[in-house]
N, C-alpha and C positions, 0 to 999 in steps of 0.2 A: 678930337681924341678918338682913336680906333677902339673897336670892341675889346681886343686883347688888352690894351692899356687900361681900359675901364675895368675889366675883370681883375687885372693885376692890382689896381688901386682900391677897388671896392669889394673884391671877391671875399676876403676874409670877414669883414663886417657882415656881408650878406650871408655867408655860411653860418656865422654865429647866430644871427637872427633866424635864419631858416631852420637851424637845428633846435633852437629854443621853442619853435612852434611845431615843426613837423618831424624832422630828423632823418629818416631812412633815405629818402631820395636826395636830400640835400647833402648828407654825408657821403653818399655814393658819388654824387657829382663833384664833391670836393676832392675825392680820390682821382677822378678823371682830370681835374684841373691841376692837381699836383703832378700827375704823370706828364702833363704838357709842360711842366717846369714853371708854371706861373707863381708858385710858391713851394717851399720845401714840404715834403711829405709829412714830417712830424709836426710842422706848424699847422698844416691842414688838419691833421688828426687831433691835435690839441684844441684847435678852434672848434671842431665838431664836438669834442667832448665837453668843452666849456659851455657851448650853446645848449647842448642837451641837458647838462647838469643844471644850468640856470632855469631852463624850462621845467624840469622835474621839481626843483626846489619851489618854484612859484606855484605849481599845481599842488604840491604837498602842503604848503602853508595855506593855500586857498581852501583845501579840504579841511585843514585843521581849524581854521578860523571862521569858516562859513557853513559848516555842516549842520548848524541848527536852522538855517534858512530853508524855506519850503522848496525852492527850485533846486537846491543842492540835494536835499533829501529825496526829492522825486527822481533826480538823476541817479543817485546812489541806490535807490530801491527798485530801479527798472529791472525787469526780468533778465535781460542779457548780462547784467552786472552781477547777478547772484553768485556766479562761480568765483569771480574776483573777490567779492566780499567774503565768501566762505574761505578762500585762501588767506585773506588777511587774518582771520581768526585761527585757522589750522596751521598755516605755514608762512608766517609773516616774513621770515628771513628769505625763504625761497622766492617769495613774491617780490621783495625788494630787489633781489639779485636778478630776477628773471622777467619782470613786466616789460622791460625795454625790448626784450627779444620776442615778445608775443605780439604779433601784428594786431593792432587795434586796441591794445590794452594799456598803452602808455598813459593816456590822459586819465582814464578811470582808475588805473592802478595807483598812480601818485595821489589822486584825490581820495581814494578809499583808504590808503595808508595814513594820510593826514587826518582824515575824519575818525579813524580808529584810535587815534592817540598814540601811535608808535612814537617812542622817544626820538627827539630830534637828532641827538648825536648818532644814534643807531642808524637812522635813515640816511643821514648825510654821509657817514663812513661807507656803508654798504652800497649806497647809490653811486658814490664816487668810484668805487671799484668796478661796479657793473658798467657804468658809463665809459670808463677807460677801456675796458675789454670791448664793449660794443663799438666804440669809436674806431678802434684799431681794425676790427673786423669789417665794418661797413666801408671805411676809407680804403682798406686794402682791396676789397672787392671792386671798388671804383677804379683804383689804380690798375688793378689787373685787367679790367675791361678796357681801360685806356690803352694799355700795352697790347692787348689782343687786337683792338681795332687798328692800332698803328701797324702791327705786324701783318694784318690782313689787307689793308688798303693803303698803307703808307701815311705820310703826313698830309693832313687836310687842314683847311682853315678851322679855326677854333669853333666857329658857329656850326660847321658841319659835324665836328667831333662831338660837341655837346648835344646836337640834335640826334645823332646816332645813339649816344649814351642815354639820352632821355627816352628814346624809343625802346631801348632795352629795359629801362626802369619801368616804363608804362606796361610793357609786355609782361614783365615779372609780376607787377601788381595785378594785372588782369588774370594771369594764371593762378596766383594766390587767391584772388577773389573767387574764381570759378571752383577751385579745389575746396575752398572753405564752404561755399554754398552746396556743393555736391556732398560734402561730408555731413553738413547739417540736414540735408534731405534724407540721407540714409538713417539718421538717428531718429 
């Protein structure tokens, strides 16, 4: 079985699992794969959304049911988490709608919201809305990159296409990391 056939067969389950754990890079690569025609764009987008939603729900319920344990309390009381914890109290709706878009806040955001006792129906409804918007944005960015790469260099083997897309994702994360640390040093 060739690589493209393998991705066609197992790509969507891998995207679901990847988005339930990580999200951004996996969703972005799902857009690239959709551009290649390995599966329809909306199927890729909804798989990205479903995986991210499942991961968020798991983290929310983990925070809700384990917040009394010492290791969870230590994690939630860490200094870097204080801003997220403050937002849970001051602006919970904004946090539910936005934590997915804040790099590095996904895990602690969902855990903090669960630990704070946010009503389950409220979290589920608002998180579903946020995940759908996020999934469309991140998948569209990947699809656009796929189209751009195709326009610049033509059709290449899938492995090369994914390698170039992964390099762009890695460069984006490196730039975001550098900007974040530069911003923190100035403060």
